VEXDREN-2710 file (C-alpha; in Angstrom, 1 decimal):
% VEXDREN-2710
k/r/px/py/pz
1/UNK/-12.6/41.5/60.7
2/UNK/-15.1/39.3/58.6
3/UNK/-18.7/38.3/58.5
4/UNK/-19.5/34.7/58.1
5/UNK/-22.4/33.1/57.8
6/UNK/-23.2/29.4/58.3
7/UNK/-22.2/26.6/55.3
8/UNK/-24.9/25.1/54.1
9/UNK/-24.0/24.8/50.3
10/UNK/-21.3/27.0/50.7
11/UNK/-19.7/30.2/53.1
12/UNK/-20.3/33.8/52.0
13/UNK/-18.8/36.6/53.9
14/UNK/-17.1/40.1/53.7
15/UNK/-13.5/40.9/53.6
16/UNK/-13.3/44.2/54.6
17/UNK/-9.5/44.5/53.5
18/UNK/-10.6/43.5/50.1
19/UNK/-13.9/45.5/50.3
20/UNK/-15.4/42.2/48.2
21/UNK/-18.1/39.8/49.5
22/UNK/-16.4/36.3/49.3
23/UNK/-18.5/33.0/48.1
24/UNK/-16.6/30.1/48.8
25/UNK/-17.3/26.3/48.2
26/UNK/-14.9/22.5/48.3
27/UNK/-16.0/20.7/45.8
28/UNK/-14.2/17.1/45.2
29/UNK/-11.5/18.1/48.0
30/UNK/-10.9/21.5/45.9
31/UNK/-11.9/24.9/47.2
32/UNK/-13.7/27.0/44.9
33/UNK/-14.2/31.1/45.6
34/UNK/-16.3/33.6/43.7
35/UNK/-16.1/37.3/44.3
36/UNK/-18.7/40.1/44.2
37/UNK/-18.9/43.9/45.0
38/UNK/-22.2/43.4/46.8
39/UNK/-23.6/40.2/48.6
40/UNK/-26.3/40.0/46.3
41/UNK/-23.6/39.9/43.3
42/UNK/-21.6/37.3/45.5
43/UNK/-24.7/35.3/46.7
44/UNK/-25.8/34.8/42.9
45/UNK/-22.1/33.7/41.6
46/UNK/-22.1/31.3/44.5
47/UNK/-25.0/29.6/43.3
48/UNK/-24.2/29.8/39.9
49/UNK/-21.0/27.4/41.1
50/UNK/-22.9/25.4/43.0
51/UNK/-25.7/24.8/40.1
52/UNK/-23.1/24.2/37.7
53/UNK/-21.2/21.5/39.9
54/UNK/-24.5/19.7/40.3
55/UNK/-25.0/19.8/36.8
56/UNK/-21.7/18.1/36.1
57/UNK/-19.6/21.0/35.0
58/UNK/-15.9/20.5/36.0
59/UNK/-15.1/21.8/39.4
60/UNK/-11.6/22.9/37.8
61/UNK/-10.3/25.7/36.7
62/UNK/-13.0/28.2/37.4
63/UNK/-11.1/31.2/36.4
64/UNK/-10.2/29.9/32.8
65/UNK/-11.1/32.4/30.3
66/UNK/-11.6/32.0/26.6
67/UNK/-8.2/33.9/26.0
68/UNK/-6.2/31.9/28.2
69/UNK/-7.6/28.8/26.6
70/UNK/-7.0/30.0/23.1
71/UNK/-3.7/30.7/23.9
72/UNK/-2.8/27.6/25.3
73/UNK/-4.1/25.5/22.4
74/UNK/-2.6/27.6/20.1
75/UNK/1.3/27.3/21.8
76/UNK/0.5/23.6/23.3
77/UNK/-1.9/21.8/20.8
78/UNK/-1.5/23.0/17.5
79/UNK/2.1/22.5/16.9
80/UNK/1.4/18.9/17.6
81/UNK/-0.8/18.8/14.3
82/UNK/1.8/19.6/12.0
83/UNK/-0.3/21.9/10.1
84/UNK/0.9/23.8/7.0
85/UNK/1.6/27.9/7.4
86/UNK/-1.4/28.9/5.8
87/UNK/-3.7/26.8/8.0
88/UNK/-1.8/28.4/11.0
89/UNK/-2.4/31.5/9.6
90/UNK/-6.2/31.4/9.6
91/UNK/-6.3/30.1/13.3
92/UNK/-4.0/32.7/14.7
93/UNK/-6.4/35.3/12.9
94/UNK/-9.4/33.4/14.4
95/UNK/-7.6/33.6/17.8
96/UNK/-7.6/37.1/17.6
97/UNK/-10.8/37.6/16.7
98/UNK/-12.1/35.4/19.3
99/UNK/-10.5/37.0/21.8
100/UNK/-11.5/40.3/21.2
101/UNK/-14.9/39.1/20.9
102/UNK/-15.3/36.5/24.2
103/UNK/-11.6/36.7/25.5
104/UNK/-13.0/37.6/29.2
105/UNK/-15.7/34.8/29.3
106/UNK/-14.9/32.2/31.4
107/UNK/-14.7/29.0/29.7
108/UNK/-16.6/26.6/32.2
109/UNK/-19.8/28.5/31.9
110/UNK/-19.4/29.6/28.1
111/UNK/-22.7/29.2/26.0
112/UNK/-23.8/28.8/22.5
113/UNK/-25.7/32.2/23.0
114/UNK/-22.7/33.8/23.9
115/UNK/-20.9/32.9/21.0
116/UNK/-24.0/33.2/18.7
117/UNK/-24.0/37.1/19.8
118/UNK/-20.1/37.1/18.7
119/UNK/-20.6/35.7/15.2
120/UNK/-24.0/38.5/14.9
121/UNK/-21.3/41.1/15.6
122/UNK/-18.7/39.9/13.5
123/UNK/-21.4/39.3/10.6
124/UNK/-22.6/42.9/11.4
125/UNK/-18.8/44.0/10.5
126/UNK/-19.3/42.4/7.4
127/UNK/-17.4/38.7/8.1
128/UNK/-18.2/36.5/5.4
129/UNK/-20.3/33.5/6.2
130/UNK/-17.0/31.4/5.5
131/UNK/-14.7/33.3/7.5
132/UNK/-17.7/32.8/10.5
133/UNK/-17.3/29.0/9.9
134/UNK/-13.5/29.6/10.4
135/UNK/-14.3/31.1/13.8
136/UNK/-16.7/28.4/15.1
137/UNK/-14.2/25.7/14.0
138/UNK/-11.3/27.1/15.9
139/UNK/-13.3/27.6/19.1
140/UNK/-14.5/24.6/18.5
141/UNK/-11.1/22.7/18.4
142/UNK/-9.8/24.8/21.4
143/UNK/-13.1/23.7/23.2
144/UNK/-12.3/20.0/22.3
145/UNK/-9.1/20.0/23.6
146/UNK/-10.4/21.5/26.7
147/UNK/-13.1/18.6/26.8
148/UNK/-10.6/16.1/26.5
149/UNK/-8.6/17.6/29.5
150/UNK/-11.6/17.8/31.9
151/UNK/-11.8/21.4/31.7
152/UNK/-15.3/21.4/30.3
153/UNK/-18.0/19.3/30.3
154/UNK/-19.0/19.9/26.5
155/UNK/-18.0/21.2/23.4
156/UNK/-20.7/24.3/23.2
157/UNK/-19.4/25.1/19.9
158/UNK/-20.6/22.0/18.2
159/UNK/-23.9/23.2/18.5
160/UNK/-23.7/27.2/17.7
161/UNK/-25.8/28.1/14.5
162/UNK/-23.8/30.8/12.0
163/UNK/-25.9/33.9/11.4
164/UNK/-28.7/33.3/8.8
165/UNK/-28.0/36.6/6.7
166/UNK/-23.9/36.2/6.7
167/UNK/-22.8/37.4/3.2
168/UNK/-21.5/34.3/1.1
169/UNK/-17.5/34.2/0.1
170/UNK/-16.8/35.5/-3.7
171/UNK/-18.0/33.3/-6.0
172/UNK/-16.2/30.6/-7.6
173/UNK/-16.0/31.6/-11.5
174/UNK/-14.8/29.2/-14.5
175/UNK/-14.5/29.7/-18.0
176/UNK/-16.2/28.0/-20.7
177/UNK/-14.4/26.0/-22.9
178/UNK/-14.3/28.9/-25.6
179/UNK/-13.2/31.4/-23.0
180/UNK/-10.4/29.2/-22.0
181/UNK/-9.3/28.9/-25.5
182/UNK/-9.4/32.6/-25.8
183/UNK/-7.6/32.9/-22.4
184/UNK/-4.7/30.9/-24.0
185/UNK/-4.5/32.7/-26.9
186/UNK/-4.0/35.9/-25.2
187/UNK/-1.5/34.4/-22.8
188/UNK/0.6/33.1/-25.6
189/UNK/4.3/34.2/-25.6
190/UNK/4.2/35.9/-22.0
191/UNK/6.3/34.4/-19.4
192/UNK/3.1/32.4/-17.7
193/UNK/1.7/30.6/-21.0
194/UNK/3.3/27.5/-19.8
195/UNK/2.3/27.4/-16.3
196/UNK/-1.5/28.3/-17.2
197/UNK/-1.7/26.0/-19.8
198/UNK/-0.7/22.8/-17.3
199/UNK/-3.2/24.5/-14.8
200/UNK/-6.0/24.1/-17.0
201/UNK/-5.7/21.1/-18.9
202/UNK/-4.7/19.7/-15.3
203/UNK/-6.8/21.2/-12.8
204/UNK/-3.8/21.7/-10.6
205/UNK/-3.3/24.2/-7.5
206/UNK/-1.4/27.5/-8.5
207/UNK/1.1/26.4/-5.7
208/UNK/1.2/22.5/-7.1
209/UNK/2.4/24.3/-10.6
210/UNK/4.5/26.7/-9.3
211/UNK/6.1/23.7/-7.3
212/UNK/6.7/21.3/-10.0
213/UNK/10.3/20.0/-10.8
214/UNK/11.9/18.9/-14.0
215/UNK/11.9/15.4/-12.4
216/UNK/8.0/15.7/-12.0
217/UNK/7.6/15.7/-15.5
218/UNK/7.8/12.3/-17.6
219/UNK/7.8/13.0/-21.3
220/UNK/8.1/9.4/-22.5
221/UNK/5.3/8.3/-20.4
222/UNK/3.5/11.8/-21.0
223/UNK/2.8/12.3/-17.4
224/UNK/2.7/14.7/-15.0
225/UNK/3.5/13.9/-11.1
226/UNK/2.1/16.1/-8.6
227/UNK/4.2/15.8/-5.5
228/UNK/5.3/19.3/-4.3
229/UNK/4.0/22.4/-4.1
230/UNK/5.1/26.3/-3.4
231/UNK/4.0/27.8/-0.1
232/UNK/4.9/30.8/1.6
233/UNK/6.4/30.5/5.3
234/UNK/6.8/32.7/8.2
235/UNK/8.1/36.1/7.1
236/UNK/6.8/35.5/3.7
237/UNK/9.8/33.2/2.6
238/UNK/8.7/30.8/-0.6
239/UNK/9.5/27.5/-0.2
240/UNK/9.1/24.1/-1.6
241/UNK/6.9/21.8/0.3
242/UNK/4.4/18.9/0.4
243/UNK/1.2/19.4/-1.1
244/UNK/-2.2/20.6/0.7
245/UNK/-3.3/16.9/1.3
246/UNK/-2.4/13.3/1.1
247/UNK/-4.9/12.9/-1.7
248/UNK/-3.1/16.0/-3.6
249/UNK/-0.1/13.9/-4.5
250/UNK/-1.0/12.2/-7.8
251/UNK/0.2/11.3/-10.8
252/UNK/-2.1/13.0/-14.1
253/UNK/-1.9/12.1/-17.9
254/UNK/-0.7/15.1/-19.8
255/UNK/-2.6/16.0/-23.1
256/UNK/-0.3/17.0/-26.0
257/UNK/-0.9/21.0/-25.4
258/UNK/0.8/20.4/-21.9
259/UNK/3.6/18.2/-23.5
260/UNK/4.3/21.2/-26.2
261/UNK/4.0/23.8/-23.5
262/UNK/6.5/22.4/-21.2
263/UNK/8.7/21.5/-23.7
264/UNK/8.9/25.5/-24.7
265/UNK/9.1/26.2/-21.1
266/UNK/12.4/24.2/-21.0
267/UNK/14.1/26.0/-23.7
268/UNK/12.8/29.4/-22.5
269/UNK/14.3/28.2/-18.9
270/UNK/17.8/27.4/-20.7
271/UNK/17.8/31.1/-22.2
272/UNK/17.1/32.5/-19.1
273/UNK/19.9/30.5/-17.3
274/UNK/22.3/31.4/-19.9
275/UNK/21.2/34.9/-19.8
276/UNK/21.4/35.1/-15.7
277/UNK/25.1/33.8/-15.4
278/UNK/26.4/33.6/-11.9
279/UNK/22.8/34.9/-10.4
280/UNK/21.2/31.9/-11.6
281/UNK/19.7/29.9/-8.4
282/UNK/17.3/27.4/-9.5
283/UNK/18.0/25.2/-6.5
284/UNK/15.1/23.2/-6.4
285/UNK/15.2/22.6/-10.1
286/UNK/11.7/24.3/-10.5
287/UNK/9.9/24.2/-13.9
288/UNK/8.5/27.5/-13.4
289/UNK/11.0/30.5/-12.2
290/UNK/11.7/33.9/-12.6
291/UNK/14.6/35.5/-14.8
292/UNK/17.3/34.6/-12.3
293/UNK/16.0/31.0/-11.4
294/UNK/13.8/31.9/-8.1
295/UNK/10.3/30.9/-7.3
296/UNK/7.8/32.7/-9.1
297/UNK/6.3/35.2/-6.8
298/UNK/2.0/34.3/-6.5
299/UNK/1.4/38.1/-6.5
300/UNK/3.4/38.7/-9.6
301/UNK/1.3/35.7/-11.3
302/UNK/-2.3/36.9/-10.0
303/UNK/-1.4/40.5/-11.7
304/UNK/0.1/38.8/-14.6
305/UNK/-3.1/36.6/-14.9
306/UNK/-5.6/39.6/-14.2
307/UNK/-3.8/41.7/-17.2
308/UNK/-4.3/38.2/-19.3
309/UNK/-7.7/38.1/-18.8
310/UNK/-8.6/41.3/-19.5
311/UNK/-6.4/41.2/-22.8
312/UNK/-8.7/38.0/-23.7
313/UNK/-11.8/40.4/-23.2
314/UNK/-13.0/38.5/-20.2
315/UNK/-13.1/41.6/-18.0
316/UNK/-12.6/41.7/-14.4
317/UNK/-12.7/39.1/-11.2
318/UNK/-10.6/36.3/-12.8
319/UNK/-7.8/34.8/-10.8
320/UNK/-5.1/31.6/-11.2
321/UNK/-7.4/29.4/-9.3
322/UNK/-10.3/30.2/-11.8
323/UNK/-8.4/27.6/-14.3
324/UNK/-8.8/25.1/-11.7
325/UNK/-12.5/25.6/-11.2
326/UNK/-12.4/25.8/-15.3
327/UNK/-11.2/22.1/-15.8
328/UNK/-13.5/20.7/-13.0
329/UNK/-16.5/22.7/-14.8
330/UNK/-15.1/21.5/-18.3
331/UNK/-15.0/17.8/-16.9
332/UNK/-18.7/17.9/-15.5
333/UNK/-20.0/19.1/-18.5
334/UNK/-18.4/16.4/-20.2
335/UNK/-20.5/13.9/-18.1
336/UNK/-16.6/12.5/-16.0
337/UNK/-18.1/11.4/-13.2
338/UNK/-17.4/13.3/-9.8
339/UNK/-15.1/10.5/-8.5
340/UNK/-13.2/11.0/-11.7
341/UNK/-13.3/14.6/-11.1
342/UNK/-12.3/14.6/-7.8
343/UNK/-8.9/12.4/-8.1
344/UNK/-8.1/15.1/-11.2
345/UNK/-8.0/17.7/-8.8
346/UNK/-6.7/15.6/-5.4
347/UNK/-9.8/16.4/-3.6
348/UNK/-10.3/14.7/-0.6
349/UNK/-14.0/14.3/-1.3
350/UNK/-15.0/10.5/-2.3
351/UNK/-11.5/9.4/-0.4
352/UNK/-12.3/5.9/-0.3
353/UNK/-12.4/5.4/-4.2
354/UNK/-9.5/8.4/-4.3
355/UNK/-7.1/6.8/-1.8
356/UNK/-7.8/3.2/-2.0
357/UNK/-8.7/2.3/-5.6
358/UNK/-7.6/4.8/-7.9
359/UNK/-3.8/3.4/-7.9
360/UNK/-4.9/-0.2/-8.5
361/UNK/-7.5/0.7/-11.2
362/UNK/-5.3/2.6/-13.2
363/UNK/-1.9/4.5/-12.1
364/UNK/-2.7/7.8/-13.3
365/UNK/-5.6/9.9/-13.8
366/UNK/-6.2/10.9/-17.5
367/UNK/-9.0/14.0/-16.8
368/UNK/-6.1/16.4/-18.7
369/UNK/-6.8/14.1/-22.1
370/UNK/-10.6/14.6/-21.8
371/UNK/-10.0/18.2/-21.6
372/UNK/-7.8/18.1/-24.3
373/UNK/-10.0/16.8/-26.7
374/UNK/-12.9/19.1/-25.5
375/UNK/-10.2/22.1/-26.0
376/UNK/-9.5/20.8/-29.3
377/UNK/-13.0/20.4/-30.6
378/UNK/-13.7/24.4/-30.1
END
């Protein structure tokens, strides 16, 4: 038995078998329903539904939640973007957090204020500003996907503001020329000395240095080609893949200290190969390997780097990536233009000059030689 009212903007009736009030309206030939424990609740939800339709919000699907959208976007849309595993891992973390904060919210009626409240909660829990921005980006990408599919009228994440008091991420550090020299002296004789010399003088990423193969080294032309990078895949497996971005593929002039370090590294690796015998497994012909030819473990490199920095009297808080920031800082301090610095580092910023004009003007980037001169003068 049901109690029904006249149609008007929508039907509102009570269903005894479910002990709930039901509101129903037909939009563009499709029936939409809402429910409530009381007539007032159901009537309010029906008015909201009717107002949303009048405001241009899509009529379907009304029950799509943020959790369902994020799951669908992650499994259907994200794989087609061919992203690197670290980027996928970031989106996976963001999906987990967003579902915990907003998963039950209806996508159709999601508001900027609801998203901002969720970010405020994460901020209060200690999440950094950079991580909050990643949460907003992931949600925005999922909503943009829904928008293109006609599931939402607009992407509300575009207008969301980050909490003003969010703590910044850890400050990037760079060494002075004197500190860089001191560090290299402290690292001399360690298994990582050549890798860190390459990273300092050329400004390459840790993964790019670890992914260098011997056919990337042109001793005659005095050039190091950055064409690969060591990455961590599913299950923690290390593999050699493509660099981070298209602009990351570059050819860098190598100063004398880099060539000397690589020459020493080649000799050391030959001795390691002889000692390992049948255990040697350098399939990729990597420049930097462990004692049996396997790729260098980034965690071990970081531990060794911390120890070398401490031995050099530089204190705590240094990471291998500090050498890349050092290269950028020293080049900038020397008056090198930002375009040239970006080119050296393989940044996508100033991408018109980097992507379209670099190879037409000069086949390699010689920032390493600038650093070589600077460090030799100290």
